[in-house]
Predicted model as a PDB file, atoms N, CA, C, CB and O in Angstrom, pLDDT in the B-factor column:
MODEL        1                                                                  
ATOM      1  N   MET A   1      15.459  30.053   6.854  1.00 62.00           N  
ATOM      2  CA  MET A   1      15.292  30.293   7.844  1.00 62.00           C  
ATOM      3  C   MET A   1      14.868  29.783   9.017  1.00 62.00           C  
ATOM      4  CB  MET A   1      14.969  30.835   7.663  1.00 62.00           C  
ATOM      5  O   MET A   1      14.049  28.894   8.785  1.00 62.00           O  
ATOM      6  N   SER A   2      15.079  29.963  10.356  1.00 72.00           N  
ATOM      7  CA  SER A   2      14.649  28.927  11.266  1.00 72.00           C  
ATOM      8  C   SER A   2      13.775  29.827  12.275  1.00 72.00           C  
ATOM      9  CB  SER A   2      15.964  28.063  11.991  1.00 72.00           C  
ATOM     10  O   SER A   2      14.119  30.962  12.605  1.00 72.00           O  
ATOM     11  N   ASN A   3      12.616  29.197  12.722  1.00 79.00           N  
ATOM     12  CA  ASN A   3      11.741  29.983  13.471  1.00 79.00           C  
ATOM     13  C   ASN A   3      11.435  29.141  14.773  1.00 79.00           C  
ATOM     14  CB  ASN A   3      10.446  30.355  12.623  1.00 79.00           C  
ATOM     15  O   ASN A   3      10.718  28.148  14.652  1.00 79.00           O  
ATOM     16  N   THR A   4      11.870  29.438  15.838  1.00 84.00           N  
ATOM     17  CA  THR A   4      11.674  28.527  16.773  1.00 84.00           C  
ATOM     18  C   THR A   4      10.614  28.923  17.655  1.00 84.00           C  
ATOM     19  CB  THR A   4      12.819  28.272  17.435  1.00 84.00           C  
ATOM     20  O   THR A   4      10.665  29.944  18.340  1.00 84.00           O  
ATOM     21  N   GLN A   5       9.493  27.981  17.638  1.00 85.00           N  
ATOM     22  CA  GLN A   5       8.347  28.034  18.507  1.00 85.00           C  
ATOM     23  C   GLN A   5       8.025  26.959  19.400  1.00 85.00           C  
ATOM     24  CB  GLN A   5       7.299  28.213  17.789  1.00 85.00           C  
ATOM     25  O   GLN A   5       8.303  25.830  18.996  1.00 85.00           O  
ATOM     26  N   GLN A   6       7.443  27.089  20.645  1.00 89.00           N  
ATOM     27  CA  GLN A   6       7.157  26.155  21.411  1.00 89.00           C  
ATOM     28  C   GLN A   6       5.602  25.369  21.018  1.00 89.00           C  
ATOM     29  CB  GLN A   6       7.271  26.810  22.773  1.00 89.00           C  
ATOM     30  O   GLN A   6       4.625  26.103  20.867  1.00 89.00           O  
ATOM     31  N   LEU A   7       5.476  24.149  20.896  1.00 86.00           N  
ATOM     32  CA  LEU A   7       4.370  23.542  20.532  1.00 86.00           C  
ATOM     33  C   LEU A   7       4.116  22.330  21.497  1.00 86.00           C  
ATOM     34  CB  LEU A   7       4.477  23.178  19.112  1.00 86.00           C  
ATOM     35  O   LEU A   7       5.070  21.722  21.983  1.00 86.00           O  
ATOM     36  N   THR A   8       2.818  21.988  21.766  1.00 94.00           N  
ATOM     37  CA  THR A   8       2.321  21.148  22.839  1.00 94.00           C  
ATOM     38  C   THR A   8       1.763  20.054  22.023  1.00 94.00           C  
ATOM     39  CB  THR A   8       1.258  21.847  23.846  1.00 94.00           C  
ATOM     40  O   THR A   8       1.033  20.190  21.041  1.00 94.00           O  
ATOM     41  N   LEU A   9       2.175  18.992  22.525  1.00 95.00           N  
ATOM     42  CA  LEU A   9       1.603  17.642  21.583  1.00 95.00           C  
ATOM     43  C   LEU A   9       1.138  16.722  22.852  1.00 95.00           C  
ATOM     44  CB  LEU A   9       3.033  16.693  20.422  1.00 95.00           C  
ATOM     45  O   LEU A   9       1.770  16.726  23.909  1.00 95.00           O  
ATOM     46  N   ASN A  10       0.042  15.985  22.652  1.00 97.00           N  
ATOM     47  CA  ASN A  10      -0.752  15.112  23.622  1.00 97.00           C  
ATOM     48  C   ASN A  10       0.396  14.181  23.855  1.00 97.00           C  
ATOM     49  CB  ASN A  10      -2.232  14.363  23.033  1.00 97.00           C  
ATOM     50  O   ASN A  10       1.282  14.017  23.017  1.00 97.00           O  
ATOM     51  N   GLU A  11       0.357  13.562  25.039  1.00 97.00           N  
ATOM     52  CA  GLU A  11       1.487  12.168  25.050  1.00 97.00           C  
ATOM     53  C   GLU A  11       1.313  11.342  23.782  1.00 97.00           C  
ATOM     54  CB  GLU A  11       1.187  10.990  26.427  1.00 97.00           C  
ATOM     55  O   GLU A  11       2.262  11.254  23.002  1.00 97.00           O  
ATOM     56  N   GLN A  12       0.282  10.797  23.558  1.00 98.00           N  
ATOM     57  CA  GLN A  12      -0.179   9.790  22.695  1.00 98.00           C  
ATOM     58  C   GLN A  12       0.388  10.062  21.271  1.00 98.00           C  
ATOM     59  CB  GLN A  12      -1.719   9.738  22.715  1.00 98.00           C  
ATOM     60  O   GLN A  12       0.801   9.129  20.583  1.00 98.00           O  
ATOM     61  N   THR A  13       0.403  11.297  20.856  1.00 97.00           N  
ATOM     62  CA  THR A  13       0.830  11.894  19.478  1.00 97.00           C  
ATOM     63  C   THR A  13       2.378  12.221  19.339  1.00 97.00           C  
ATOM     64  CB  THR A  13       0.022  13.264  19.228  1.00 97.00           C  
ATOM     65  O   THR A  13       3.029  12.407  18.310  1.00 97.00           O  
ATOM     66  N   ALA A  14       2.887  12.244  21.007  1.00 97.00           N  
ATOM     67  CA  ALA A  14       4.220  12.748  20.947  1.00 97.00           C  
ATOM     68  C   ALA A  14       4.788  11.187  21.019  1.00 97.00           C  
ATOM     69  CB  ALA A  14       4.704  13.955  22.254  1.00 97.00           C  
ATOM     70  O   ALA A  14       5.906  11.063  20.520  1.00 97.00           O  
ATOM     71  N   ASN A  15       4.331  10.253  21.436  1.00 97.00           N  
ATOM     72  CA  ASN A  15       4.723   8.754  21.411  1.00 97.00           C  
ATOM     73  C   ASN A  15       4.914   8.263  19.790  1.00 97.00           C  
ATOM     74  CB  ASN A  15       3.434   7.800  22.219  1.00 97.00           C  
ATOM     75  O   ASN A  15       5.910   7.817  19.220  1.00 97.00           O  
ATOM     76  N   LYS A  16       3.795   8.483  19.382  1.00 97.00           N  
ATOM     77  CA  LYS A  16       3.699   8.085  17.759  1.00 97.00           C  
ATOM     78  C   LYS A  16       4.905   8.852  16.975  1.00 97.00           C  
ATOM     79  CB  LYS A  16       2.085   8.629  17.024  1.00 97.00           C  
ATOM     80  O   LYS A  16       5.674   8.313  16.180  1.00 97.00           O  
ATOM     81  N   LEU A  17       4.910  10.150  17.345  1.00 97.00           N  
ATOM     82  CA  LEU A  17       5.806  10.706  16.343  1.00 97.00           C  
ATOM     83  C   LEU A  17       7.279  10.056  16.786  1.00 97.00           C  
ATOM     84  CB  LEU A  17       5.755  12.465  16.351  1.00 97.00           C  
ATOM     85  O   LEU A  17       7.972   9.530  15.916  1.00 97.00           O  
ATOM     86  N   GLN A  18       7.679  10.107  18.017  1.00 97.00           N  
ATOM     87  CA  GLN A  18       8.986   9.519  18.096  1.00 97.00           C  
ATOM     88  C   GLN A  18       8.855   7.899  17.660  1.00 97.00           C  
ATOM     89  CB  GLN A  18       9.576   9.734  19.656  1.00 97.00           C  
ATOM     90  O   GLN A  18       9.909   7.384  17.287  1.00 97.00           O  
ATOM     91  N   ALA A  19       7.996   7.294  17.669  1.00 98.00           N  
ATOM     92  CA  ALA A  19       8.110   5.758  17.203  1.00 98.00           C  
ATOM     93  C   ALA A  19       8.347   5.535  15.478  1.00 98.00           C  
ATOM     94  CB  ALA A  19       6.563   4.956  17.673  1.00 98.00           C  
ATOM     95  O   ALA A  19       9.110   4.749  14.916  1.00 98.00           O  
ATOM     96  N   TYR A  20       7.222   6.718  14.778  1.00 97.00           N  
ATOM     97  CA  TYR A  20       7.743   6.936  13.516  1.00 97.00           C  
ATOM     98  C   TYR A  20       9.035   7.458  13.164  1.00 97.00           C  
ATOM     99  CB  TYR A  20       7.001   7.623  12.995  1.00 97.00           C  
ATOM    100  O   TYR A  20       9.668   7.171  12.148  1.00 97.00           O  
ATOM    101  N   ALA A  21       9.351   8.186  14.011  1.00 97.00           N  
ATOM    102  CA  ALA A  21      11.158   8.940  13.735  1.00 97.00           C  
ATOM    103  C   ALA A  21      12.078   7.839  13.719  1.00 97.00           C  
ATOM    104  CB  ALA A  21      11.871  10.094  15.151  1.00 97.00           C  
ATOM    105  O   ALA A  21      12.819   7.673  12.750  1.00 97.00           O  
ATOM    106  N   GLU A  22      12.094   7.023  14.776  1.00 98.00           N  
ATOM    107  CA  GLU A  22      12.821   6.045  14.803  1.00 98.00           C  
ATOM    108  C   GLU A  22      12.538   4.791  13.587  1.00 98.00           C  
ATOM    109  CB  GLU A  22      12.675   5.657  16.167  1.00 98.00           C  
ATOM    110  O   GLU A  22      13.508   4.174  13.147  1.00 98.00           O  
ATOM    111  N   LEU A  23      11.537   4.574  13.240  1.00 98.00           N  
ATOM    112  CA  LEU A  23      11.294   3.461  12.350  1.00 98.00           C  
ATOM    113  C   LEU A  23      11.454   4.120  10.918  1.00 98.00           C  
ATOM    114  CB  LEU A  23       9.799   2.758  12.609  1.00 98.00           C  
ATOM    115  O   LEU A  23      11.808   3.426   9.965  1.00 98.00           O  
ATOM    116  N   LEU A  24      11.201   5.394  10.793  1.00 97.00           N  
ATOM    117  CA  LEU A  24      11.861   6.210   9.418  1.00 97.00           C  
ATOM    118  C   LEU A  24      13.096   6.510   9.321  1.00 97.00           C  
ATOM    119  CB  LEU A  24      11.374   7.463   9.162  1.00 97.00           C  
ATOM    120  O   LEU A  24      13.755   6.543   8.281  1.00 97.00           O  
ATOM    121  N   GLU A  25      13.497   6.768  10.537  1.00 97.00           N  
ATOM    122  CA  GLU A  25      15.047   7.173  10.492  1.00 97.00           C  
ATOM    123  C   GLU A  25      15.103   8.347  10.252  1.00 97.00           C  
ATOM    124  CB  GLU A  25      15.922   6.552   9.549  1.00 97.00           C  
ATOM    125  O   GLU A  25      16.041   8.689   9.531  1.00 97.00           O  
ATOM    126  N   LYS A  26      14.180   9.389  10.726  1.00 97.00           N  
ATOM    127  CA  LYS A  26      14.199  10.692  10.408  1.00 97.00           C  
ATOM    128  C   LYS A  26      13.785  11.206  11.849  1.00 97.00           C  
ATOM    129  CB  LYS A  26      13.245  11.094   9.128  1.00 97.00           C  
ATOM    130  O   LYS A  26      13.302  10.641  12.830  1.00 97.00           O  
ATOM    131  N   SER A  27      14.137  12.397  11.600  1.00 97.00           N  
ATOM    132  CA  SER A  27      13.509  13.627  12.892  1.00 97.00           C  
ATOM    133  C   SER A  27      12.223  13.815  13.207  1.00 97.00           C  
ATOM    134  CB  SER A  27      13.763  15.076  12.602  1.00 97.00           C  
ATOM    135  O   SER A  27      11.432  13.676  12.275  1.00 97.00           O  
ATOM    136  N   PRO A  28      11.856  14.051  14.099  1.00 96.00           N  
ATOM    137  CA  PRO A  28      10.823  14.295  14.563  1.00 96.00           C  
ATOM    138  C   PRO A  28      10.349  15.664  13.992  1.00 96.00           C  
ATOM    139  CB  PRO A  28      10.945  14.166  15.892  1.00 96.00           C  
ATOM    140  O   PRO A  28       9.180  15.857  13.658  1.00 96.00           O  
ATOM    141  N   SER A  29      11.499  16.762  13.884  1.00 93.00           N  
ATOM    142  CA  SER A  29      11.154  17.933  12.983  1.00 93.00           C  
ATOM    143  C   SER A  29      10.616  17.807  11.701  1.00 93.00           C  
ATOM    144  CB  SER A  29      12.189  18.642  12.773  1.00 93.00           C  
ATOM    145  O   SER A  29       9.602  18.417  11.364  1.00 93.00           O  
ATOM    146  N   SER A  30      11.331  16.935  10.849  1.00 97.00           N  
ATOM    147  CA  SER A  30      11.393  16.685   9.532  1.00 97.00           C  
ATOM    148  C   SER A  30       9.978  15.909   9.439  1.00 97.00           C  
ATOM    149  CB  SER A  30      12.775  15.873   9.069  1.00 97.00           C  
ATOM    150  O   SER A  30       9.324  15.922   8.396  1.00 97.00           O  
ATOM    151  N   ILE A  31       9.632  15.356  10.391  1.00 97.00           N  
ATOM    152  CA  ILE A  31       8.000  14.500   9.878  1.00 97.00           C  
ATOM    153  C   ILE A  31       7.084  15.547  10.338  1.00 97.00           C  
ATOM    154  CB  ILE A  31       7.485  12.736  10.790  1.00 97.00           C  
ATOM    155  O   ILE A  31       6.007  15.633   9.748  1.00 97.00           O  
ATOM    156  N   LEU A  32       7.351  16.393  11.340  1.00 95.00           N  
ATOM    157  CA  LEU A  32       6.082  17.307  11.340  1.00 95.00           C  
ATOM    158  C   LEU A  32       6.235  18.422  10.252  1.00 95.00           C  
ATOM    159  CB  LEU A  32       5.860  18.029  12.834  1.00 95.00           C  
ATOM    160  O   LEU A  32       5.240  19.024   9.848  1.00 95.00           O  
ATOM    161  N   ASN A  33       7.386  18.667   9.823  1.00 95.00           N  
ATOM    162  CA  ASN A  33       7.347  19.506   8.455  1.00 95.00           C  
ATOM    163  C   ASN A  33       6.939  18.889   7.314  1.00 95.00           C  
ATOM    164  CB  ASN A  33       8.597  20.016   8.080  1.00 95.00           C  
ATOM    165  O   ASN A  33       6.522  19.614   6.411  1.00 95.00           O  
ATOM    166  N   GLU A  34       6.967  17.645   7.144  1.00 97.00           N  
ATOM    167  CA  GLU A  34       6.264  16.978   5.962  1.00 97.00           C  
ATOM    168  C   GLU A  34       4.799  17.001   6.294  1.00 97.00           C  
ATOM    169  CB  GLU A  34       6.770  15.442   5.690  1.00 97.00           C  
ATOM    170  O   GLU A  34       3.915  17.203   5.461  1.00 97.00           O  
ATOM    171  N   ALA A  35       4.583  16.745   7.761  1.00 97.00           N  
ATOM    172  CA  ALA A  35       2.793  16.349   7.755  1.00 97.00           C  
ATOM    173  C   ALA A  35       2.282  18.061   7.584  1.00 97.00           C  
ATOM    174  CB  ALA A  35       2.007  15.374   9.747  1.00 97.00           C  
ATOM    175  O   ALA A  35       1.198  18.364   7.086  1.00 97.00           O  
ATOM    176  N   LEU A  36       3.167  18.952   8.036  1.00 96.00           N  
ATOM    177  CA  LEU A  36       2.452  20.247   8.003  1.00 96.00           C  
ATOM    178  C   LEU A  36       2.203  21.016   6.364  1.00 96.00           C  
ATOM    179  CB  LEU A  36       3.404  21.246   9.004  1.00 96.00           C  
ATOM    180  O   LEU A  36       1.325  21.803   6.013  1.00 96.00           O  
ATOM    181  N   GLU A  37       3.461  20.369   5.508  1.00 97.00           N  
ATOM    182  CA  GLU A  37       3.357  20.939   4.265  1.00 97.00           C  
ATOM    183  C   GLU A  37       2.099  20.200   3.525  1.00 97.00           C  
ATOM    184  CB  GLU A  37       4.759  20.795   3.497  1.00 97.00           C  
ATOM    185  O   GLU A  37       1.371  20.765   2.709  1.00 97.00           O  
ATOM    186  N   ASN A  38       1.981  18.975   3.907  1.00 97.00           N  
ATOM    187  CA  ASN A  38       0.758  18.151   3.312  1.00 97.00           C  
ATOM    188  C   ASN A  38      -0.513  18.775   3.860  1.00 97.00           C  
ATOM    189  CB  ASN A  38       0.798  16.515   3.733  1.00 97.00           C  
ATOM    190  O   ASN A  38      -1.332  19.137   3.016  1.00 97.00           O  
ATOM    191  N   TYR A  39      -0.777  18.937   5.013  1.00 97.00           N  
ATOM    192  CA  TYR A  39      -1.874  19.671   5.452  1.00 97.00           C  
ATOM    193  C   TYR A  39      -2.131  21.086   5.147  1.00 97.00           C  
ATOM    194  CB  TYR A  39      -1.866  19.583   6.662  1.00 97.00           C  
ATOM    195  O   TYR A  39      -3.259  21.472   5.451  1.00 97.00           O  
ATOM    196  N   PHE A  40      -1.443  21.831   4.685  1.00 97.00           N  
ATOM    197  CA  PHE A  40      -1.028  23.131   4.172  1.00 97.00           C  
ATOM    198  C   PHE A  40      -1.624  23.172   2.534  1.00 97.00           C  
ATOM    199  CB  PHE A  40       0.759  23.274   4.306  1.00 97.00           C  
ATOM    200  O   PHE A  40      -2.399  24.047   2.150  1.00 97.00           O  
ATOM    201  N   LEU A  41      -1.240  22.340   1.876  1.00 95.00           N  
ATOM    202  CA  LEU A  41      -1.655  21.658   0.264  1.00 95.00           C  
ATOM    203  C   LEU A  41      -3.172  21.338   0.575  1.00 95.00           C  
ATOM    204  CB  LEU A  41      -0.647  19.944  -0.294  1.00 95.00           C  
ATOM    205  O   LEU A  41      -3.970  21.835  -0.219  1.00 95.00           O  
ATOM    206  N   GLU A  42      -3.671  20.611   1.572  1.00 94.00           N  
ATOM    207  CA  GLU A  42      -4.959  20.142   1.357  1.00 94.00           C  
ATOM    208  C   GLU A  42      -5.712  21.467   1.743  1.00 94.00           C  
ATOM    209  CB  GLU A  42      -5.343  18.775   2.226  1.00 94.00           C  
ATOM    210  O   GLU A  42      -6.719  21.793   1.114  1.00 94.00           O  
ATOM    211  N   ALA A  43      -5.240  22.208   2.745  1.00 95.00           N  
ATOM    212  CA  ALA A  43      -5.947  23.436   3.207  1.00 95.00           C  
ATOM    213  C   ALA A  43      -6.157  24.539   2.058  1.00 95.00           C  
ATOM    214  CB  ALA A  43      -5.116  24.068   4.395  1.00 95.00           C  
ATOM    215  O   ALA A  43      -7.208  25.155   1.878  1.00 95.00           O  
ATOM    216  N   ASP A  44      -5.023  24.676   1.342  1.00 93.00           N  
ATOM    217  CA  ASP A  44      -5.064  25.131   0.095  1.00 93.00           C  
ATOM    218  C   ASP A  44      -6.217  24.982  -0.877  1.00 93.00           C  
ATOM    219  CB  ASP A  44      -4.098  24.655  -0.398  1.00 93.00           C  
ATOM    220  O   ASP A  44      -6.861  25.915  -1.356  1.00 93.00           O  
ATOM    221  N   LYS A  45      -6.374  23.841  -1.079  1.00 90.00           N  
ATOM    222  CA  LYS A  45      -7.360  23.470  -1.737  1.00 90.00           C  
ATOM    223  C   LYS A  45      -8.996  23.711  -1.294  1.00 90.00           C  
ATOM    224  CB  LYS A  45      -7.032  22.247  -1.859  1.00 90.00           C  
ATOM    225  O   LYS A  45      -9.965  23.966  -2.009  1.00 90.00           O  
ATOM    226  N   VAL A  46      -8.928  23.584  -0.292  1.00 90.00           N  
ATOM    227  CA  VAL A  46     -10.265  23.812   0.659  1.00 90.00           C  
ATOM    228  C   VAL A  46     -10.505  25.380   0.313  1.00 90.00           C  
ATOM    229  CB  VAL A  46      -9.978  23.497   2.577  1.00 90.00           C  
ATOM    230  O   VAL A  46     -11.477  25.750  -0.346  1.00 90.00           O  
ATOM    231  N   ILE A  47      -9.797  26.014   0.681  1.00 91.00           N  
ATOM    232  CA  ILE A  47      -9.825  27.411   0.509  1.00 91.00           C  
ATOM    233  C   ILE A  47     -10.353  27.968  -0.922  1.00 91.00           C  
ATOM    234  CB  ILE A  47      -8.445  27.874   0.764  1.00 91.00           C  
ATOM    235  O   ILE A  47     -11.351  28.662  -1.116  1.00 91.00           O  
ATOM    236  N   VAL A  48      -9.345  27.440  -1.948  1.00 87.00           N  
ATOM    237  CA  VAL A  48      -9.825  27.438  -3.502  1.00 87.00           C  
ATOM    238  C   VAL A  48     -11.103  27.163  -3.786  1.00 87.00           C  
ATOM    239  CB  VAL A  48      -9.158  26.506  -4.306  1.00 87.00           C  
ATOM    240  O   VAL A  48     -11.785  27.985  -4.398  1.00 87.00           O  
ATOM    241  N   GLU A  49     -11.531  26.140  -3.437  1.00 82.00           N  
ATOM    242  CA  GLU A  49     -12.597  25.496  -3.584  1.00 82.00           C  
ATOM    243  C   GLU A  49     -13.967  26.689  -2.874  1.00 82.00           C  
ATOM    244  CB  GLU A  49     -12.298  23.927  -2.796  1.00 82.00           C  
ATOM    245  O   GLU A  49     -14.890  27.228  -3.485  1.00 82.00           O  
ATOM    246  N   LYS A  50     -13.679  26.755  -1.717  1.00 83.00           N  
ATOM    247  CA  LYS A  50     -14.532  27.827  -1.086  1.00 83.00           C  
ATOM    248  C   LYS A  50     -14.438  28.958  -1.894  1.00 83.00           C  
ATOM    249  CB  LYS A  50     -14.146  28.192   0.330  1.00 83.00           C  
ATOM    250  O   LYS A  50     -15.561  29.358  -2.202  1.00 83.00           O  
ATOM    251  N   SER A  51     -13.366  29.751  -2.440  1.00 82.00           N  
ATOM    252  CA  SER A  51     -13.369  30.947  -2.790  1.00 82.00           C  
ATOM    253  C   SER A  51     -14.383  31.020  -4.459  1.00 82.00           C  
ATOM    254  CB  SER A  51     -11.675  31.382  -2.793  1.00 82.00           C  
ATOM    255  O   SER A  51     -15.118  31.908  -4.892  1.00 82.00           O  
ATOM    256  N   MET A  52     -14.017  29.764  -5.002  1.00 73.00           N  
ATOM    257  CA  MET A  52     -14.659  29.542  -6.188  1.00 73.00           C  
ATOM    258  C   MET A  52     -16.240  29.529  -5.976  1.00 73.00           C  
ATOM    259  CB  MET A  52     -14.133  28.251  -6.778  1.00 73.00           C  
ATOM    260  O   MET A  52     -17.001  30.254  -6.615  1.00 73.00           O  
ATOM    261  N   HIS A  53     -16.599  28.717  -5.109  1.00 69.00           N  
ATOM    262  CA  HIS A  53     -18.028  28.607  -4.837  1.00 69.00           C  
ATOM    263  C   HIS A  53     -18.642  30.016  -4.287  1.00 69.00           C  
ATOM    264  CB  HIS A  53     -18.249  27.423  -3.766  1.00 69.00           C  
ATOM    265  O   HIS A  53     -19.781  30.440  -4.483  1.00 69.00           O  
ATOM    266  N   GLN A  54     -17.668  30.584  -3.603  1.00 73.00           N  
ATOM    267  CA  GLN A  54     -18.437  32.157  -3.150  1.00 73.00           C  
ATOM    268  C   GLN A  54     -18.691  32.871  -4.292  1.00 73.00           C  
ATOM    269  CB  GLN A  54     -17.502  33.242  -2.188  1.00 73.00           C  
ATOM    270  O   GLN A  54     -19.688  33.581  -4.431  1.00 73.00           O  
ATOM    271  N   GLN A  55     -17.649  32.683  -5.294  1.00 71.00           N  
ATOM    272  CA  GLN A  55     -17.653  33.767  -6.636  1.00 71.00           C  
ATOM    273  C   GLN A  55     -18.276  33.445  -7.435  1.00 71.00           C  
ATOM    274  CB  GLN A  55     -16.562  34.072  -7.360  1.00 71.00           C  
ATOM    275  O   GLN A  55     -18.480  34.312  -8.285  1.00 71.00           O  
ATOM    276  N   ASP A  56     -18.881  32.198  -7.645  1.00 66.00           N  
ATOM    277  CA  ASP A  56     -19.611  31.829  -8.420  1.00 66.00           C  
ATOM    278  C   ASP A  56     -20.537  30.344  -8.067  1.00 66.00           C  
ATOM    279  CB  ASP A  56     -18.778  31.852  -9.484  1.00 66.00           C  
ATOM    280  O   ASP A  56     -20.306  29.258  -8.596  1.00 66.00           O  
ATOM    281  N   PRO A  57     -21.482  30.579  -7.176  1.00 61.00           N  
ATOM    282  CA  PRO A  57     -22.159  29.709  -6.527  1.00 61.00           C  
ATOM    283  C   PRO A  57     -22.739  28.320  -7.572  1.00 61.00           C  
ATOM    284  CB  PRO A  57     -23.287  30.598  -5.847  1.00 61.00           C  
ATOM    285  O   PRO A  57     -23.033  27.177  -7.223  1.00 61.00           O  
ATOM    286  N   ASP A  58     -22.753  28.886  -8.813  1.00 60.00           N  
ATOM    287  CA  ASP A  58     -23.540  27.619  -9.696  1.00 60.00           C  
ATOM    288  C   ASP A  58     -22.489  26.785 -10.158  1.00 60.00           C  
ATOM    289  CB  ASP A  58     -24.466  28.103 -11.106  1.00 60.00           C  
ATOM    290  O   ASP A  58     -22.761  25.862 -10.926  1.00 60.00           O  
ATOM    291  N   THR A  59     -21.113  27.029  -9.722  1.00 59.00           N  
ATOM    292  CA  THR A  59     -20.146  26.300 -10.393  1.00 59.00           C  
ATOM    293  C   THR A  59     -19.879  25.095  -9.420  1.00 59.00           C  
ATOM    294  CB  THR A  59     -18.855  27.190 -10.735  1.00 59.00           C  
ATOM    295  O   THR A  59     -19.747  25.305  -8.214  1.00 59.00           O  
ATOM    296  N   ASP A  60     -19.812  24.009  -9.878  1.00 64.00           N  
ATOM    297  CA  ASP A  60     -19.695  22.850  -9.073  1.00 64.00           C  
ATOM    298  C   ASP A  60     -18.467  21.809  -9.138  1.00 64.00           C  
ATOM    299  CB  ASP A  60     -20.824  22.174  -9.339  1.00 64.00           C  
ATOM    300  O   ASP A  60     -18.396  20.667  -8.686  1.00 64.00           O  
ATOM    301  N   ILE A  61     -17.488  22.605  -9.874  1.00 68.00           N  
ATOM    302  CA  ILE A  61     -16.222  22.031 -10.122  1.00 68.00           C  
ATOM    303  C   ILE A  61     -15.286  22.138  -9.087  1.00 68.00           C  
ATOM    304  CB  ILE A  61     -15.679  22.545 -11.215  1.00 68.00           C  
ATOM    305  O   ILE A  61     -15.059  23.203  -8.513  1.00 68.00           O  
ATOM    306  N   SER A  62     -14.609  20.836  -8.766  1.00 72.00           N  
ATOM    307  CA  SER A  62     -13.766  21.170  -7.659  1.00 72.00           C  
ATOM    308  C   SER A  62     -12.200  21.409  -8.054  1.00 72.00           C  
ATOM    309  CB  SER A  62     -13.903  20.026  -6.628  1.00 72.00           C  
ATOM    310  O   SER A  62     -11.712  21.235  -9.171  1.00 72.00           O  
ATOM    311  N   PHE A  63     -11.576  21.817  -6.959  1.00 73.00           N  
ATOM    312  CA  PHE A  63     -10.058  21.914  -7.337  1.00 73.00           C  
ATOM    313  C   PHE A  63      -9.537  20.768  -8.098  1.00 73.00           C  
ATOM    314  CB  PHE A  63      -9.182  22.031  -6.097  1.00 73.00           C  
ATOM    315  O   PHE A  63      -9.136  20.995  -9.240  1.00 73.00           O  
ATOM    316  N   ASP A  64      -9.492  19.732  -7.698  1.00 78.00           N  
ATOM    317  CA  ASP A  64      -8.683  18.586  -8.588  1.00 78.00           C  
ATOM    318  C   ASP A  64      -9.572  18.612  -9.902  1.00 78.00           C  
ATOM    319  CB  ASP A  64      -8.634  16.840  -7.802  1.00 78.00           C  
ATOM    320  O   ASP A  64      -8.945  18.387 -10.937  1.00 78.00           O  
ATOM    321  N   GLU A  65     -10.728  18.815 -10.010  1.00 77.00           N  
ATOM    322  CA  GLU A  65     -11.423  18.854 -11.426  1.00 77.00           C  
ATOM    323  C   GLU A  65     -10.610  19.816 -12.507  1.00 77.00           C  
ATOM    324  CB  GLU A  65     -13.026  19.464 -11.238  1.00 77.00           C  
ATOM    325  O   GLU A  65     -10.093  19.565 -13.596  1.00 77.00           O  
ATOM    326  N   PHE A  66     -10.748  21.237 -11.587  1.00 74.00           N  
ATOM    327  CA  PHE A  66     -10.101  21.836 -12.635  1.00 74.00           C  
ATOM    328  C   PHE A  66      -8.707  21.963 -12.941  1.00 74.00           C  
ATOM    329  CB  PHE A  66     -10.458  22.843 -12.626  1.00 74.00           C  
ATOM    330  O   PHE A  66      -8.296  22.536 -13.950  1.00 74.00           O  
ATOM    331  N   TRP A  67      -7.980  21.430 -12.075  1.00 79.00           N  
ATOM    332  CA  TRP A  67      -6.634  21.205 -12.545  1.00 79.00           C  
ATOM    333  C   TRP A  67      -6.228  19.995 -12.985  1.00 79.00           C  
ATOM    334  CB  TRP A  67      -5.816  21.498 -11.677  1.00 79.00           C  
ATOM    335  O   TRP A  67      -5.042  19.775 -13.230  1.00 79.00           O  
ATOM    336  N   ASP A  68      -7.258  19.012 -13.141  1.00 81.00           N  
ATOM    337  CA  ASP A  68      -6.894  17.656 -14.041  1.00 81.00           C  
ATOM    338  C   ASP A  68      -6.238  17.879 -14.984  1.00 81.00           C  
ATOM    339  CB  ASP A  68      -7.904  16.908 -14.608  1.00 81.00           C  
ATOM    340  O   ASP A  68      -5.176  17.274 -15.133  1.00 81.00           O  
ATOM    341  N   ASP A  69      -6.711  18.894 -15.979  1.00 73.00           N  
ATOM    342  CA  ASP A  69      -6.204  18.559 -17.418  1.00 73.00           C  
ATOM    343  C   ASP A  69      -5.127  19.517 -17.917  1.00 73.00           C  
ATOM    344  CB  ASP A  69      -7.398  18.606 -18.459  1.00 73.00           C  
ATOM    345  O   ASP A  69      -4.485  19.339 -18.952  1.00 73.00           O  
ATOM    346  N   VAL A  70      -4.967  20.717 -16.949  1.00 74.00           N  
ATOM    347  CA  VAL A  70      -4.083  21.578 -16.926  1.00 74.00           C  
ATOM    348  C   VAL A  70      -2.437  20.909 -16.973  1.00 74.00           C  
ATOM    349  CB  VAL A  70      -4.456  22.383 -15.717  1.00 74.00           C  
ATOM    350  O   VAL A  70      -1.994  20.411 -15.938  1.00 74.00           O  
ATOM    351  N   ASP A  71      -1.795  20.932 -17.925  1.00 73.00           N  
ATOM    352  CA  ASP A  71      -0.234  20.779 -17.819  1.00 73.00           C  
ATOM    353  C   ASP A  71       0.506  21.928 -17.626  1.00 73.00           C  
ATOM    354  CB  ASP A  71       0.340  20.201 -18.973  1.00 73.00           C  
ATOM    355  O   ASP A  71       0.290  22.971 -18.243  1.00 73.00           O  
ATOM    356  N   ILE A  72       1.548  21.753 -16.626  1.00 70.00           N  
ATOM    357  CA  ILE A  72       2.443  22.900 -15.950  1.00 70.00           C  
ATOM    358  C   ILE A  72       3.814  22.517 -16.280  1.00 70.00           C  
ATOM    359  CB  ILE A  72       2.279  23.047 -14.272  1.00 70.00           C  
ATOM    360  O   ILE A  72       4.757  23.209 -15.897  1.00 70.00           O  
TER     361      ILE A  72                                                      
ENDMDL                                                                          
END                                                                             
C-alpha cells in the first residue's frame, strides 16, 4: 500500500539524505522508511516503559531488561 504525503525537510537534512542515498546506493525513500521504522521501534519502547511506570510506579525495570530473558 502506497500513501503519498508531502513532507518538508530543511536544506541540510535534504542534502545529507541525498548524499547518503548516493553513497549507499539506495533511494531517499528507502532510507527514510528505514529511519522511521527504527524511530517507531524506539518510540514503542518509550511508550511501553511509560505505561509500565504509570501502572506500577514502584517497578523500575526497563523495556530492554524486561525482554532480555524472553525467548521468542
